[in-house]
N, C-alpha and C positions, 0 to 999 in steps of 0.2 A: 613419278608420284602423282596421284590425283589430288583433287582439292580436299577431299576428306582426310587424306593422310597429312596434308600440309596444315590443316586447320588445328589450332591449339585446342587442347582439351578444356571442357567447361570447368570452371573452378568448383571445387568441392565445398560443402558447407564448412568443413574444418578449416579450409583455407580462408573462407570469408570470415569465420569467427576469429581467426588469428589476426586478420587485417583490422577488424573492428576493435579487437582488444588493444592493438597497437595505437589506434586512434584514441581510445579511452584512456590508456595509460599515459599517453603524451600530454593529456590535459589533467595535471595532478589535482587541480582545484575541484574537478567534478567528483572524483571518487573520494577525495579527502572530505568533501562536504557530506557525503553519505556516511563515511566512517565516523566523522565527528557527530553527525546527527544520531547515529546508533548509540554511541557512548552517552551522549546527553540524554537520550530517551530512557536508557536503562537507569541513569543517575536520577532522572526526574521520578521514575516509578519507585526506586529504592528510597529516595528522600521523602516521598509522600507517605510511605508506610512507616519509615523511621520517625517521622513527625507524629504519626498517629499513636506510636507506642505510649507516649505520655497519657493520652486520653484513654487508651486501653487499660493501663495500669491504674488510672484514677478516673473512672467514669463519672459522669455527672449523675446526680440523683434522678431517678425515674419519675416523670410527671405522673400524677394520679390519673388512672384510666388509660394510660399509654402502655403498649406492650414493651417488654424489655428490648433494648437495642442489641442487634446482632451485627457484629463487624463482618463485612464482606471482603475477604482477601482478593477475590477476583476483580471486583469493582475498583479497589484501591491499588492492587498490584499491577493491573493492566490498564493504566489510566488513559483517559481521553486526551490529555495534553500531550503525552509522549506519543500516542498513536497519531495525533494530528501532525506532530513534527515529522514523523517518519513518512506520512502520506505526502506532505508537501515537498519533502526532500527527494523522495523517489519520483514523484511526478515531475519535479523540476529537472532531475537527471534525465528522465525519459525525453522530455521536451528538448533539452540541450543537445542530446545526441542527434536529433533531426534538424532543428532549425539552426544549430551551430554550423553544420556543413553547408547549409544554404547561404547563410550570411557571409561566410568566408569564401565561398566559391569552391570549396573542396568537393562538393557533391558532383561537380562536372568531371573532376578527375576520377572520382569513384566510378561513375557510370561509363566513363571512357574505358577504364580498365576492366569493368565488369558490366557489360550491357544488360545482364539479367537483373532487373531491378527487384524482382520478387526474391531472388537469392540474397540480395543485399539487405532487404527488409527482414527476411527470415533470420539472418545472422544477427541483426540488431535486436530483434525481439528475443531471440534465445539468450544473447549475452546480457542485455539489460534486465530481462526477466529473471535470469538465473542469479545475477549479482544482487538484485533487490530482494529476491526471494530468500537468499542466504542472509542478507542483512535483517530482513523481517523476522526470520527464524531465530537469529541470534538475539535480537531484542526481546522477542516474546518469551523464549525459553529462559534467557538470562534473567529477565525481570521476574518471571514466575518462580523460578527456583530460588533466587536470592531473597525475594520478599517473604516467601513461605518458610525459608530457613530462619529468617528473623522472627517470624510469628510462631515458630514451633515451640519456643520457650514459653509462649503465652497460651499454648494448646489451641491455637487458631490456624495453624498451618494446614495447607492442602497439598495433595499429591496429584500427579497427572492421572492417576487411576480413579480419582474422585469424580463424581457425576458432573459432567459439563466442563471439566478442566481441560482435557485434551482438545475438545472442540474449540474452547475459548483461545487456547494458545495457537492452534492452527489458523483460526479466523483472524486473530490479531496479526499473524505473520502474513497471511495470504493477501490482505488488503494492500500491502506494500508493493508487490510486483504488479498488482492490478492498477494501482495509481501510476506506476511507472509507464505502463502501456497506454493509459489514458493520456499521460503527458506526451508520449510519442505521437499519438493521434492529433492532439492539439498543435504540436510543433509542426507536423506535416501539413495541417490545414492552414495555419496562420503564418508560419515561417517568420515569426517575429518574436523576439525575446519577451518584451513587455506584454504584448497581447497574449502570448501563450501562458505566461505565469499568472496574469490577472484572470484569464479564463479558467485556469486550473483552480485558483482560489475561489472563484465564483461557484464553480461546480461542486467543490468539496465542502465549502463552509458557508457560503451565502445562500444558495438554493435550499439547503435543508431547513433554514430558518423561515423560508417563505412557504414551505409545505409541511408545517407542523400543526399541532392542535388536533382535537378529536371532533370538532364540530362538523366538518365536511369530510365525508369518507374518501371521496375521490382525491381531494388534496392530500389527505394523510397517506393514502396508498401510493401516490406519486413520490412522496417524501421517503417512504419506507423502501423504495426501490432505487434510491440514490446510493452511491458507494459508501458514504460514511454511515448510513443507517444499517447496512448489512453487517458490518463489523460490530456495531452496537448490539444488534440482536444476537450475534454468535457468541459474544462475551458475557451475556447475562448469566448469572449464577442461578441454576434451576432451584436451588435450595434457599434463595433469598426472596424478599418481597418485591424486588425491582421488576418493573415491566416497562413496555413501550406504550402503554395505554391501549385504547381501543384500536381495533383493526391492525393489530401487530402481525407481522409476517411470521410464518413458521420457520424453523431452523432450515429445513430443506429449501424453502422459498428463498431464503437469504443466500444459501450456497449457490443456487441456480442463478440468482440475480448477479452475484459477484462474477460467476463464470461468463454470463452474457456480456457484462461490461468489458471483460478481458477480450472476448472474441470479437465484439463489435469494434473495440479500439484497434485491434490488429487489422481488421478488415478495412477500417477507415484509413489507417496509415498506408496500407498497401495500395488502395485505390488512389489516394491523393498523390502518392509518389509516382505511380505508374502513369497517370493520366495528365500530370502537369509537367510543364517544362522545368528543367533544372535551372 
């Protein structure tokens, strides 16, 4: 036998996915947090609309000179609080899957068994991206269908076929795996639990407040290309008066921006893991 015959075959992606799934499943707290966050997010959206039913049935008198108020099921049914909860839960899960192995030393065992670091990262990306995408889709569709079923009796319900609804549901779901990939990139760069989570919160929630307002266009355009702004643009009801103010991005621009964040996050994770010692 020659060396090629004696060499072990390279692990397939399915084998690496199975290994990563075993790691994730062994840490019940990680996927339970995501599952609990998904349930809470749906409950938050449903409760928000349920609370609004009283004001819908008994609206306040219209002020003189003001147009009649129109209830926006998209804005209230796919709420920002629930979206933020899913973003931070997914981002934290993504970060934990990377820095968790470094802090425990498991990453050395992983690379000893599988020297192909690109294959390991690809498996992590596919697994975490797939799981968080499913969670995001469950939250977005579950929230949309439930709240609009509640509003149907008030003749305010929407369907996925209505203008902008399918886009809003998909955008609300897509930001979840994107944040998970961003969390992986931060975990690979920082390799520390506190630093990774704090950096994630800064990027998702603090930076948007620093790049708001319409006074300076360049500041506003930076802010509209942050992850949280993309989902805000995609979930705007085209039949409502809601806008993002001056210099708002187009729908296509927001989709592209979201995709760029995902691609850059994966690239950063791969480079950081390949070029730094375990």
